[in-house]
C-alpha positions, 0 to 999 in steps of 0.5 A: 916124457923122456925114456929116463923119466919114464924109467924113474916112474917105473922103478918109484912105482915098482919100489912103492909096490915091493914096500907095500908087499913087505909091509902086507906080509909082515903085518899079516903075520904078527898077531898083535892087532894094534901093530898090525893096524898101524902098519897097514894104516901108515902105509895106506895113508902115506901112498894116499897122500903121495896119490892126492899131493901129485897134482900140486905141480899142475896147481903151481902151473894153473896159478903161473898161466892163469888157466885151469885147463890142466885140472881134470875137474871131474877127477877132483870132484870125484876125489873131494867127495870120496874124501868126505865120505871117508872122513865121515866114516872115519868119525863114525868108526873113531878110526885116525887112519880113515879121517886125518889123511881124508881131511888133507886129501879133501883140502887138496881136491877143494883147492883144485876145484877152487882153481878151476872155478877162479881161472876156468879152462881157458886155453894156455897162453902161447909158450906154456906148452904143458906136453899134453894134448886132449884126444876125445877125453883121453890124455896123450903125452906128446913131445913139444916137437911132435907135429900137431897136424 
């Protein structure tokens, strides 16, 4: 990742954290419980969807190169399981902000697992270098010009 791209990611992350802080402070200061729950629920839903939608670019790449080597199946499995549990909790509590976004995130997690099952983790074809190098369960970013030796 270039320094400019890294900087954009840092700015986006800090911006999201700033918006969250403003929403949190605003919500706790209001005495209207329904409004407070709606503000916090909406912010949490948007944040969760952004988190779980981020692998969509990886899913497109998996289909293009016909290899699921870039999908972390453990993370996708745990995410799908977590979403299922939140869906159950949301229906038990009749809480839209629990079950609605988790239905979408469950679909994304199951989609990743299905792609992993269909394409497997065979090595990616030559020339489809994603810029990621797996080093003992730790993903380290490298530039394509870096030597693998």
